[in-house]
C-alpha positions as CSV (number, residue, x, y, z in Angstrom):
1,M,93.9,152.4,71.4
2,A,92.5,155.8,72.4
3,L,89.1,156.0,74.1
4,R,86.3,157.6,72.1
5,A,85.8,161.2,72.8
6,T,82.3,160.5,74.3
7,T,83.7,158.0,76.7
8,E,85.0,159.2,80.1
9,A,88.2,157.5,81.1
10,W,86.7,156.1,84.4
11,Q,84.0,154.2,82.4
12,V,86.5,151.5,81.4
13,R,87.0,150.6,85.0
14,A,83.3,150.7,86.0
15,A,82.0,147.6,87.9
16,C,78.7,147.8,86.0
17,K,80.2,146.8,82.7
18,G,79.1,143.5,81.3
19,P,75.9,141.4,81.7
20,Q,75.0,143.0,85.0
21,A,74.5,146.3,83.3
22,A,70.9,145.4,82.7
23,A,70.2,146.0,86.4
24,F,71.1,149.6,86.1
25,F,68.3,150.6,83.8
26,P,64.6,149.8,83.6
27,P,63.4,147.1,81.2
28,A,61.6,148.1,77.9
29,H,58.4,146.6,79.4
30,A,56.4,147.7,82.4
31,E,58.1,147.0,85.7
32,R,56.3,146.2,89.0
33,K,57.3,148.4,91.9
34,E,58.8,145.4,93.8
35,D,60.8,144.3,90.7
36,K,62.1,147.9,90.3
37,Q,63.2,148.0,94.0
38,L,65.0,144.6,93.7
39,R,66.7,145.6,90.5
40,E,67.9,148.9,92.0
41,Q,69.1,147.2,95.1
42,R,71.2,144.8,92.9
43,A,72.6,147.8,90.9
44,K,73.4,149.8,94.1
45,A,75.2,146.7,95.6
46,I,77.4,146.6,92.5
47,C,78.1,150.4,92.8
48,Q,79.2,149.9,96.4
49,T,82.1,147.7,95.1
50,C,83.1,150.0,92.3
51,S,86.4,152.0,92.4
52,V,85.0,154.7,90.2
53,Q,81.6,155.2,92.0
54,S,82.2,158.9,92.8
55,D,83.4,159.7,89.2
56,C,80.2,158.0,87.9
57,L,78.0,160.0,90.2
58,E,79.6,163.3,89.4
59,Y,79.3,162.5,85.7
60,A,75.6,161.7,86.0
61,L,75.0,164.9,88.1
62,R,77.0,167.0,85.6
63,I,75.1,165.8,82.6
64,R,71.7,165.6,84.4
65,E,71.3,161.9,83.5
66,P,67.5,161.3,83.7
67,H,67.6,157.4,83.7
68,G,69.1,154.5,85.7
69,I,71.4,154.0,88.6
70,W,74.6,156.0,88.4
71,G,77.1,156.3,91.2
72,G,74.8,154.4,93.5
73,L,71.8,156.7,93.2
74,N,68.6,156.5,91.2
75,E,67.0,159.3,89.3
76,S,65.1,160.8,92.2
77,E,68.1,160.5,94.6
78,R,70.3,162.3,92.0
79,K,67.7,165.1,91.6
80,Q,67.7,165.6,95.4
81,V,71.5,166.0,95.3
82,V,71.3,168.5,92.5
83,E,68.7,170.5,94.4
84,R,70.7,170.5,97.7
85,R,73.8,171.7,95.8
86,A,71.8,174.5,94.2
87,G,71.0,175.7,97.7
């Protein structure tokens, strides 16, 4: 079966698929700073094991993804990468 046009081929191999995906995005309710830090640490640890981490990060940078952990970086870390690349 072909992948949907909106799905990047690397996404099917991502380590963040499944129940652990919740760690990659903030909850719908308010989140304490300590809880956010722990959640992001869990997500980043999963990213470190992922074979498509660099593809994921490049995708998030390309589309300017404003939310969540992508390629091992959070929103502010990705913004810094974009700014550095811009010169």
